[in-house]
VMD Tcl script that builds the backbone (N, CA, C; Angstrom):
set m [mol new atoms 417]
animate dup $m
set s [atomselect $m all]
$s set {name element resname resid chain x y z} {
  {N N MET 1 A 10.531 7.949 -17.614}
  {CA C MET 1 A 10.837 8.512 -16.326}
  {C C MET 1 A 10.851 7.370 -15.294}
  {N N PRO 2 A 11.952 7.143 -14.597}
  {CA C PRO 2 A 12.013 6.048 -13.633}
  {C C PRO 2 A 11.186 6.344 -12.378}
  {N N ILE 3 A 10.567 5.296 -11.865}
  {CA C ILE 3 A 9.769 5.381 -10.644}
  {C C ILE 3 A 10.668 4.990 -9.482}
  {N N SER 4 A 10.726 5.827 -8.468}
  {CA C SER 4 A 11.500 5.475 -7.275}
  {C C SER 4 A 10.531 5.194 -6.132}
  {N N ILE 5 A 10.891 4.206 -5.327}
  {CA C ILE 5 A 10.079 3.795 -4.182}
  {C C ILE 5 A 10.884 4.071 -2.922}
  {N N ARG 6 A 10.225 4.614 -1.917}
  {CA C ARG 6 A 10.883 4.864 -0.639}
  {C C ARG 6 A 9.845 4.761 0.469}
  {N N ALA 7 A 10.319 4.761 1.702}
  {CA C ALA 7 A 9.416 4.773 2.844}
  {C C ALA 7 A 8.747 6.141 2.938}
  {N N ALA 8 A 7.495 6.145 3.346}
  {CA C ALA 8 A 6.783 7.408 3.542}
  {C C ALA 8 A 7.376 8.146 4.735}
  {N N GLU 9 A 7.316 9.446 4.664}
  {CA C GLU 9 A 7.817 10.300 5.738}
  {C C GLU 9 A 6.691 11.222 6.187}
  {N N PRO 10 A 6.738 11.701 7.434}
  {CA C PRO 10 A 5.666 12.574 7.917}
  {C C PRO 10 A 5.411 13.796 7.042}
  {N N ASN 11 A 6.445 14.354 6.426}
  {CA C ASN 11 A 6.229 15.555 5.609}
  {C C ASN 11 A 5.609 15.240 4.240}
  {N N ASP 12 A 5.262 13.984 3.977}
  {CA C ASP 12 A 4.574 13.603 2.738}
  {C C ASP 12 A 3.067 13.820 2.830}
  {N N TYR 13 A 2.579 14.320 3.945}
  {CA C TYR 13 A 1.131 14.352 4.173}
  {C C TYR 13 A 0.367 15.169 3.134}
  {N N GLU 14 A 0.923 16.275 2.658}
  {CA C GLU 14 A 0.192 17.067 1.666}
  {C C GLU 14 A 0.041 16.319 0.344}
  {N N SER 15 A 1.085 15.604 -0.046}
  {CA C SER 15 A 1.014 14.807 -1.278}
  {C C SER 15 A 0.047 13.638 -1.121}
  {N N MET 16 A 0.036 13.012 0.061}
  {CA C MET 16 A -0.915 11.915 0.309}
  {C C MET 16 A -2.340 12.457 0.247}
  {N N HIS 17 A -2.543 13.623 0.806}
  {CA C HIS 17 A -3.853 14.265 0.762}
  {C C HIS 17 A -4.289 14.452 -0.690}
  {N N GLN 18 A -3.384 14.901 -1.549}
  {CA C GLN 18 A -3.703 15.110 -2.962}
  {C C GLN 18 A -4.083 13.802 -3.656}
  {N N ILE 19 A -3.384 12.715 -3.334}
  {CA C ILE 19 A -3.710 11.419 -3.940}
  {C C ILE 19 A -5.163 11.068 -3.669}
  {N N PHE 20 A -5.597 11.247 -2.424}
  {CA C PHE 20 A -6.931 10.801 -2.031}
  {C C PHE 20 A -8.038 11.808 -2.345}
  {N N LEU 21 A -7.706 12.871 -3.055}
  {CA C LEU 21 A -8.738 13.778 -3.554}
  {C C LEU 21 A -9.232 13.363 -4.940}
  {N N GLY 22 A -8.496 12.478 -5.605}
  {CA C GLY 22 A -8.869 12.051 -6.952}
  {C C GLY 22 A -10.088 11.153 -6.955}
  {N N PRO 23 A -11.044 11.392 -7.842}
  {CA C PRO 23 A -12.258 10.574 -7.872}
  {C C PRO 23 A -12.003 9.100 -8.164}
  {N N LYS 24 A -11.020 8.780 -9.004}
  {CA C LYS 24 A -10.717 7.373 -9.277}
  {C C LYS 24 A -10.138 6.692 -8.041}
  {N N VAL 25 A -9.321 7.398 -7.301}
  {CA C VAL 25 A -8.741 6.829 -6.084}
  {C C VAL 25 A -9.829 6.594 -5.048}
  {N N VAL 26 A -10.674 7.576 -4.835}
  {CA C VAL 26 A -11.739 7.431 -3.841}
  {C C VAL 26 A -12.659 6.285 -4.217}
  {N N TRP 27 A -13.000 6.173 -5.494}
  {CA C TRP 27 A -13.880 5.105 -5.953}
  {C C TRP 27 A -13.287 3.727 -5.672}
  {N N GLY 28 A -11.975 3.595 -5.814}
  {CA C GLY 28 A -11.332 2.290 -5.699}
  {C C GLY 28 A -10.835 1.937 -4.314}
  {N N THR 29 A -11.178 2.712 -3.291}
  {CA C THR 29 A -10.712 2.409 -1.937}
  {C C THR 29 A -11.892 2.352 -0.976}
  {N N LEU 30 A -11.593 2.002 0.251}
  {CA C LEU 30 A -12.595 2.026 1.315}
  {C C LEU 30 A -12.524 3.337 2.095}
  {N N GLN 31 A -11.735 4.287 1.602}
  {CA C GLN 31 A -11.592 5.581 2.261}
  {C C GLN 31 A -12.837 6.433 2.021}
  {N N LEU 32 A -13.159 7.263 2.989}
  {CA C LEU 32 A -14.223 8.238 2.786}
  {C C LEU 32 A -13.704 9.354 1.884}
  {N N PRO 33 A -14.563 9.939 1.064}
  {CA C PRO 33 A -14.099 11.050 0.221}
  {C C PRO 33 A -13.799 12.297 1.054}
  {N N PHE 34 A -13.035 13.194 0.469}
  {CA C PHE 34 A -12.700 14.489 1.055}
  {C C PHE 34 A -11.916 14.383 2.360}
  {N N PRO 35 A -10.836 13.618 2.370}
  {CA C PRO 35 A -10.031 13.548 3.594}
  {C C PRO 35 A -9.334 14.887 3.842}
  {N N SER 36 A -9.069 15.163 5.076}
  {CA C SER 36 A -8.370 16.414 5.403}
  {C C SER 36 A -6.861 16.193 5.362}
  {N N ALA 37 A -6.142 17.249 5.089}
  {CA C ALA 37 A -4.680 17.180 5.138}
  {C C ALA 37 A -4.235 16.858 6.561}
  {N N GLU 38 A -4.954 17.360 7.560}
  {CA C GLU 38 A -4.605 17.100 8.965}
  {C C GLU 38 A -4.710 15.610 9.297}
  {N N MET 39 A -5.725 14.929 8.755}
  {CA C MET 39 A -5.840 13.494 8.980}
  {C C MET 39 A -4.596 12.774 8.466}
  {N N TRP 40 A -4.129 13.172 7.270}
  {CA C TRP 40 A -2.940 12.544 6.706}
  {C C TRP 40 A -1.683 12.903 7.499}
  {N N ARG 41 A -1.621 14.126 7.990}
  {CA C ARG 41 A -0.473 14.515 8.810}
  {C C ARG 41 A -0.388 13.615 10.038}
  {N N LYS 42 A -1.513 13.408 10.714}
  {CA C LYS 42 A -1.534 12.545 11.908}
  {C C LYS 42 A -1.213 11.095 11.551}
  {N N ARG 43 A -1.797 10.613 10.463}
  {CA C ARG 43 A -1.596 9.216 10.072}
  {C C ARG 43 A -0.124 8.929 9.759}
  {N N LEU 44 A 0.554 9.867 9.117}
  {CA C LEU 44 A 1.961 9.671 8.784}
  {C C LEU 44 A 2.873 9.929 9.980}
  {N N ALA 45 A 2.496 10.844 10.849}
  {CA C ALA 45 A 3.327 11.157 12.010}
  {C C ALA 45 A 3.227 10.083 13.091}
  {N N GLU 46 A 2.080 9.400 13.157}
  {CA C GLU 46 A 1.845 8.407 14.202}
  {C C GLU 46 A 1.319 7.109 13.593}
  {N N PRO 47 A 2.156 6.393 12.846}
  {CA C PRO 47 A 1.663 5.155 12.212}
  {C C PRO 47 A 1.346 4.096 13.261}
  {N N SER 48 A 0.338 3.297 12.974}
  {CA C SER 48 A -0.013 2.221 13.896}
  {C C SER 48 A 1.059 1.129 13.846}
  {N N GLU 49 A 1.176 0.406 14.944}
  {CA C GLU 49 A 2.173 -0.654 15.016}
  {C C GLU 49 A 1.895 -1.700 13.944}
  {N N GLY 50 A 2.929 -2.126 13.277}
  {CA C GLY 50 A 2.790 -3.139 12.242}
  {C C GLY 50 A 2.437 -2.585 10.870}
  {N N THR 51 A 2.417 -1.266 10.713}
  {CA C THR 51 A 2.109 -0.656 9.423}
  {C C THR 51 A 3.387 -0.177 8.757}
  {N N PHE 52 A 3.549 -0.561 7.514}
  {CA C PHE 52 A 4.686 -0.143 6.705}
  {C C PHE 52 A 4.115 0.593 5.505}
  {N N ARG 53 A 4.552 1.811 5.288}
  {CA C ARG 53 A 3.995 2.633 4.211}
  {C C ARG 53 A 5.101 2.992 3.228}
  {N N LEU 54 A 4.858 2.699 1.959}
  {CA C LEU 54 A 5.782 3.030 0.884}
  {C C LEU 54 A 5.139 4.076 -0.011}
  {N N VAL 55 A 5.964 4.879 -0.643}
  {CA C VAL 55 A 5.467 5.855 -1.613}
  {C C VAL 55 A 6.251 5.714 -2.910}
  {N N ALA 56 A 5.591 6.076 -4.003}
  {CA C ALA 56 A 6.207 6.061 -5.334}
  {C C ALA 56 A 6.373 7.500 -5.799}
  {N N CYS 57 A 7.539 7.790 -6.334}
  {CA C CYS 57 A 7.833 9.137 -6.825}
  {C C CYS 57 A 8.294 9.065 -8.272}
  {N N LEU 58 A 7.809 10.007 -9.058}
  {CA C LEU 58 A 8.332 10.243 -10.402}
  {C C LEU 58 A 9.102 11.544 -10.295}
  {N N GLU 59 A 10.397 11.446 -10.494}
  {CA C GLU 59 A 11.318 12.530 -10.181}
  {C C GLU 59 A 11.125 12.860 -8.700}
  {N N LYS 60 A 10.677 14.039 -8.332}
  {CA C LYS 60 A 10.488 14.351 -6.916}
  {C C LYS 60 A 9.019 14.422 -6.526}
  {N N GLU 61 A 8.135 14.075 -7.456}
  {CA C GLU 61 A 6.698 14.181 -7.205}
  {C C GLU 61 A 6.138 12.854 -6.699}
  {N N LEU 62 A 5.462 12.885 -5.547}
  {CA C LEU 62 A 4.854 11.693 -4.970}
  {C C LEU 62 A 3.557 11.415 -5.724}
  {N N VAL 63 A 3.461 10.212 -6.316}
  {CA C VAL 63 A 2.320 9.900 -7.168}
  {C C VAL 63 A 1.554 8.653 -6.739}
  {N N GLY 64 A 2.055 7.926 -5.757}
  {CA C GLY 64 A 1.360 6.724 -5.307}
  {C C GLY 64 A 1.810 6.321 -3.928}
  {N N GLN 65 A 1.000 5.472 -3.290}
  {CA C GLN 65 A 1.333 4.991 -1.957}
  {C C GLN 65 A 0.810 3.570 -1.781}
  {N N LEU 66 A 1.470 2.850 -0.908}
  {CA C LEU 66 A 1.055 1.489 -0.581}
  {C C LEU 66 A 1.307 1.272 0.902}
  {N N ASP 67 A 0.309 0.711 1.584}
  {CA C ASP 67 A 0.436 0.364 2.996}
  {C C ASP 67 A 0.424 -1.151 3.115}
  {N N VAL 68 A 1.284 -1.663 3.969}
  {CA C VAL 68 A 1.222 -3.060 4.375}
  {C C VAL 68 A 0.899 -3.039 5.861}
  {N N HIS 69 A -0.233 -3.618 6.206}
  {CA C HIS 69 A -0.659 -3.674 7.599}
  {C C HIS 69 A -0.469 -5.106 8.087}
  {N N THR 70 A 0.262 -5.256 9.157}
  {CA C THR 70 A 0.476 -6.578 9.745}
  {C C THR 70 A -0.183 -6.608 11.121}
  {N N PHE 71 A -0.173 -7.743 11.734}
  {CA C PHE 71 A -0.852 -7.951 13.008}
  {C C PHE 71 A 0.128 -8.523 14.033}
  {N N PRO 72 A 1.109 -7.736 14.471}
  {CA C PRO 72 A 2.150 -8.261 15.349}
  {C C PRO 72 A 1.646 -8.704 16.710}
  {N N ASN 73 A 0.516 -8.196 17.149}
  {CA C ASN 73 A 0.002 -8.547 18.474}
  {C C ASN 73 A -1.156 -9.531 18.436}
  {N N ARG 74 A -1.381 -10.137 17.294}
  {CA C ARG 74 A -2.459 -11.120 17.168}
  {C C ARG 74 A -1.844 -12.430 16.688}
  {N N PRO 75 A -1.550 -13.329 17.611}
  {CA C PRO 75 A -0.812 -14.554 17.261}
  {C C PRO 75 A -1.406 -15.342 16.103}
  {N N ARG 76 A -2.709 -15.415 16.000}
  {CA C ARG 76 A -3.321 -16.208 14.932}
  {C C ARG 76 A -3.293 -15.502 13.590}
  {N N ARG 77 A -2.950 -14.215 13.582}
  {CA C ARG 77 A -2.900 -13.463 12.328}
  {C C ARG 77 A -1.526 -12.880 12.059}
  {N N ARG 78 A -0.546 -13.294 12.835}
  {CA C ARG 78 A 0.806 -12.746 12.695}
  {C C ARG 78 A 1.388 -12.994 11.299}
  {N N HIS 79 A 0.935 -14.029 10.642}
  {CA C HIS 79 A 1.441 -14.381 9.318}
  {C C HIS 79 A 0.702 -13.667 8.183}
  {N N VAL 80 A -0.274 -12.817 8.518}
  {CA C VAL 80 A -1.134 -12.184 7.523}
  {C C VAL 80 A -0.729 -10.732 7.333}
  {N N GLY 81 A -0.850 -10.251 6.125}
  {CA C GLY 81 A -0.648 -8.843 5.841}
  {C C GLY 81 A -1.744 -8.344 4.919}
  {N N LYS 82 A -2.228 -7.150 5.175}
  {CA C LYS 82 A -3.214 -6.506 4.296}
  {C C LYS 82 A -2.508 -5.410 3.532}
  {N N ILE 83 A -2.894 -5.259 2.289}
  {CA C ILE 83 A -2.280 -4.240 1.446}
  {C C ILE 83 A -3.353 -3.270 0.972}
  {N N GLY 84 A -3.034 -1.993 1.061}
  {CA C GLY 84 A -3.864 -0.940 0.481}
  {C C GLY 84 A -2.979 -0.099 -0.421}
  {N N MET 85 A -3.455 0.217 -1.606}
  {CA C MET 85 A -2.617 0.942 -2.551}
  {C C MET 85 A -3.463 1.948 -3.308}
  {N N SER 86 A -2.862 3.112 -3.572}
  {CA C SER 86 A -3.528 4.148 -4.365}
  {C C SER 86 A -2.499 4.854 -5.228}
  {N N VAL 87 A -2.913 5.184 -6.437}
  {CA C VAL 87 A -2.074 5.934 -7.376}
  {C C VAL 87 A -2.881 7.131 -7.845}
  {N N ARG 88 A -2.269 8.297 -7.816}
  {CA C ARG 88 A -2.948 9.515 -8.240}
  {C C ARG 88 A -3.590 9.314 -9.608}
  {N N ASP 89 A -4.787 9.845 -9.771}
  {CA C ASP 89 A -5.586 9.598 -10.977}
  {C C ASP 89 A -4.791 9.741 -12.270}
  {N N GLU 90 A -4.072 10.838 -12.422}
  {CA C GLU 90 A -3.403 11.112 -13.705}
  {C C GLU 90 A -2.152 10.256 -13.938}
  {N N PHE 91 A -1.754 9.446 -12.939}
  {CA C PHE 91 A -0.581 8.583 -13.102}
  {C C PHE 91 A -0.943 7.109 -13.113}
  {N N GLN 92 A -2.229 6.800 -13.161}
  {CA C GLN 92 A -2.647 5.403 -13.229}
  {C C GLN 92 A -2.333 4.833 -14.607}
  {N N ARG 93 A -2.102 3.517 -14.649}
  {CA C ARG 93 A -1.789 2.785 -15.883}
  {C C ARG 93 A -0.430 3.169 -16.461}
  {N N MET 94 A 0.495 3.596 -15.566}
  {CA C MET 94 A 1.844 3.965 -16.011}
  {C C MET 94 A 2.922 3.139 -15.309}
  {N N GLY 95 A 2.538 2.072 -14.609}
  {CA C GLY 95 A 3.501 1.213 -13.937}
  {C C GLY 95 A 3.779 1.578 -12.488}
  {N N VAL 96 A 3.104 2.607 -11.976}
  {CA C VAL 96 A 3.344 3.032 -10.593}
  {C C VAL 96 A 2.860 1.962 -9.613}
  {N N GLY 97 A 1.648 1.461 -9.811}
  {CA C GLY 97 A 1.110 0.419 -8.935}
  {C C GLY 97 A 1.941 -0.852 -8.985}
  {N N THR 98 A 2.390 -1.217 -10.157}
  {CA C THR 98 A 3.238 -2.400 -10.301}
  {C C THR 98 A 4.536 -2.229 -9.527}
  {N N ALA 99 A 5.145 -1.059 -9.627}
  {CA C ALA 99 A 6.397 -0.799 -8.891}
  {C C ALA 99 A 6.165 -0.842 -7.389}
  {N N LEU 100 A 5.052 -0.268 -6.920}
  {CA C LEU 100 A 4.741 -0.305 -5.487}
  {C C LEU 100 A 4.508 -1.731 -5.015}
  {N N LEU 101 A 3.746 -2.483 -5.774}
  {CA C LEU 101 A 3.461 -3.857 -5.368}
  {C C LEU 101 A 4.722 -4.705 -5.360}
  {N N GLN 102 A 5.600 -4.526 -6.338}
  {CA C GLN 102 A 6.858 -5.275 -6.360}
  {C C GLN 102 A 7.706 -4.930 -5.145}
  {N N ALA 103 A 7.736 -3.661 -4.761}
  {CA C ALA 103 A 8.486 -3.266 -3.569}
  {C C ALA 103 A 7.885 -3.902 -2.315}
  {N N ALA 104 A 6.554 -3.986 -2.262}
  {CA C ALA 104 A 5.901 -4.633 -1.113}
  {C C ALA 104 A 6.216 -6.118 -1.066}
  {N N VAL 105 A 6.224 -6.761 -2.224}
  {CA C VAL 105 A 6.574 -8.187 -2.285}
  {C C VAL 105 A 8.009 -8.390 -1.803}
  {N N ASP 106 A 8.918 -7.546 -2.270}
  {CA C ASP 106 A 10.308 -7.657 -1.837}
  {C C ASP 106 A 10.427 -7.443 -0.330}
  {N N LEU 107 A 9.702 -6.478 0.208}
  {CA C LEU 107 A 9.709 -6.232 1.643}
  {C C LEU 107 A 9.175 -7.432 2.408}
  {N N ALA 108 A 8.080 -8.000 1.925}
  {CA C ALA 108 A 7.497 -9.169 2.581}
  {C C ALA 108 A 8.430 -10.375 2.511}
  {N N ASP 109 A 9.083 -10.573 1.375}
  {CA C ASP 109 A 10.015 -11.691 1.251}
  {C C ASP 109 A 11.149 -11.578 2.256}
  {N N LYS 110 A 11.582 -10.373 2.522}
  {CA C LYS 110 A 12.677 -10.183 3.478}
  {C C LYS 110 A 12.239 -10.463 4.901}
  {N N TRP 111 A 10.928 -10.354 5.191}
  {CA C TRP 111 A 10.432 -10.712 6.518}
  {C C TRP 111 A 10.505 -12.214 6.731}
  {N N GLY 112 A 10.376 -12.964 5.629}
  {CA C GLY 112 A 10.349 -14.419 5.752}
  {C C GLY 112 A 9.027 -14.942 6.271}
  {N N GLN 113 A 7.989 -14.117 6.263}
  {CA C GLN 113 A 6.673 -14.532 6.742}
  {C C GLN 113 A 5.754 -14.754 5.544}
  {N N PRO 114 A 4.954 -15.802 5.562}
  {CA C PRO 114 A 3.970 -15.969 4.484}
  {C C PRO 114 A 2.767 -15.084 4.711}
  {N N PHE 115 A 2.152 -14.667 3.630}
  {CA C PHE 115 A 0.869 -13.983 3.699}
  {C C PHE 115 A -0.215 -15.013 3.447}
  {N N ALA 116 A -1.395 -14.755 3.906}
  {CA C ALA 116 A -2.539 -15.598 3.560}
  {C C ALA 116 A -3.308 -14.886 2.464}
  {N N ALA 117 A -3.609 -15.603 1.411}
  {CA C ALA 117 A -4.377 -15.017 0.306}
  {C C ALA 117 A -5.768 -15.628 0.313}
  {N N ARG 118 A -6.760 -14.794 0.178}
  {CA C ARG 118 A -8.127 -15.292 0.117}
  {C C ARG 118 A -8.489 -15.440 -1.352}
  {N N THR 119 A -8.707 -16.659 -1.750}
  {CA C THR 119 A -9.058 -16.920 -3.146}
  {C C THR 119 A -10.190 -17.929 -3.177}
  {N N GLY 120 A -11.182 -17.665 -3.964}
  {CA C GLY 120 A -12.290 -18.604 -4.127}
  {C C GLY 120 A -13.008 -18.916 -2.822}
  {N N GLY 121 A -13.028 -17.988 -1.875}
  {CA C GLY 121 A -13.714 -18.217 -0.616}
  {C C GLY 121 A -12.892 -19.017 0.377}
  {N N LEU 122 A -11.702 -19.433 0.009}
  {CA C LEU 122 A -10.850 -20.218 0.900}
  {C C LEU 122 A -9.613 -19.414 1.266}
  {N N PHE 123 A -9.132 -19.599 2.466}
  {CA C PHE 123 A -7.871 -18.981 2.851}
  {C C PHE 123 A -6.778 -20.021 2.677}
  {N N ARG 124 A -5.776 -19.660 1.920}
  {CA C ARG 124 A -4.651 -20.561 1.722}
  {C C ARG 124 A -3.382 -19.816 2.066}
  {N N SER 125 A -2.520 -20.434 2.840}
  {CA C SER 125 A -1.258 -19.795 3.190}
  {C C SER 125 A -0.252 -20.087 2.083}
  {N N ARG 126 A 0.425 -19.057 1.635}
  {CA C ARG 126 A 1.426 -19.194 0.582}
  {C C ARG 126 A 2.607 -18.330 0.937}
  {N N THR 127 A 3.644 -18.475 0.188}
  {CA C THR 127 A 4.744 -17.532 0.384}
  {C C THR 127 A 4.248 -16.159 0.009}
  {N N SER 128 A 4.851 -15.148 0.554}
  {CA C SER 128 A 4.383 -13.792 0.316}
  {C C SER 128 A 4.353 -13.450 -1.169}
  {N N ARG 129 A 5.379 -13.825 -1.904}
  {CA C ARG 129 A 5.434 -13.456 -3.318}
  {C C ARG 129 A 4.261 -14.053 -4.094}
  {N N SER 130 A 3.987 -15.337 -3.947}
  {CA C SER 130 A 2.916 -15.934 -4.733}
  {C C SER 130 A 1.551 -15.416 -4.302}
  {N N ALA 131 A 1.357 -15.161 -3.010}
  {CA C ALA 131 A 0.064 -14.660 -2.543}
  {C C ALA 131 A -0.201 -13.264 -3.081}
  {N N VAL 132 A 0.774 -12.393 -2.990}
  {CA C VAL 132 A 0.573 -11.025 -3.446}
  {C C VAL 132 A 0.406 -11.003 -4.961}
  {N N GLN 133 A 1.185 -11.788 -5.669}
  {CA C GLN 133 A 1.036 -11.820 -7.121}
  {C C GLN 133 A -0.344 -12.344 -7.505}
  {N N GLU 134 A -0.843 -13.344 -6.785}
  {CA C GLU 134 A -2.161 -13.879 -7.090}
  {C C GLU 134 A -3.229 -12.818 -6.848}
  {N N VAL 135 A -3.150 -12.122 -5.746}
  {CA C VAL 135 A -4.113 -11.064 -5.450}
  {C C VAL 135 A -4.041 -9.988 -6.520}
  {N N TRP 136 A -2.815 -9.590 -6.909}
  {CA C TRP 136 A -2.637 -8.541 -7.916}
  {C C TRP 136 A -3.224 -8.965 -9.256}
  {N N LEU 137 A -2.999 -10.206 -9.642}
  {CA C LEU 137 A -3.459 -10.670 -10.940}
  {C C LEU 137 A -4.979 -10.802 -10.990}
  {N N CYS 138 A -5.632 -10.939 -9.841}
  {CA C CYS 138 A -7.080 -11.052 -9.812}
  {C C CYS 138 A -7.764 -9.717 -10.045}
  {N N HIS 139 A -7.031 -8.618 -9.947}
  {CA C HIS 139 A -7.672 -7.301 -10.093}
  {C C HIS 139 A -7.693 -6.908 -11.531}
}
mol reanalyze $m
mol bondsrecalc $m
mol representation Tube
mol addrep $m
């Protein structure tokens, strides 16, 4: 079954809510457990500046999400991006996270901005592709 990646839309809030109800997802994130559907509705309807949200779908079912948070109003961090990613419990280890991360790398490459990767206690600036791949491979 092919995985399709697209930008998140406000009406995806119920599916996002379902993703974050999974115990494996909650364990692997900094999110508090038991998020409300209303919180997700607001988050998708009013994204913060510099946030890009992608979702992964198998057929028409939303099974994963990835956020890229940038810092457009912080000159010293304008080159940095943070990534948060979650895949619904029953779809983990099926290539969904890999597809989301590849889409994020492609998006970052098109910006032409390097990300900073924190490795070994040091911050090193690299091209977006190598930084994200290094972070991904460390997990």
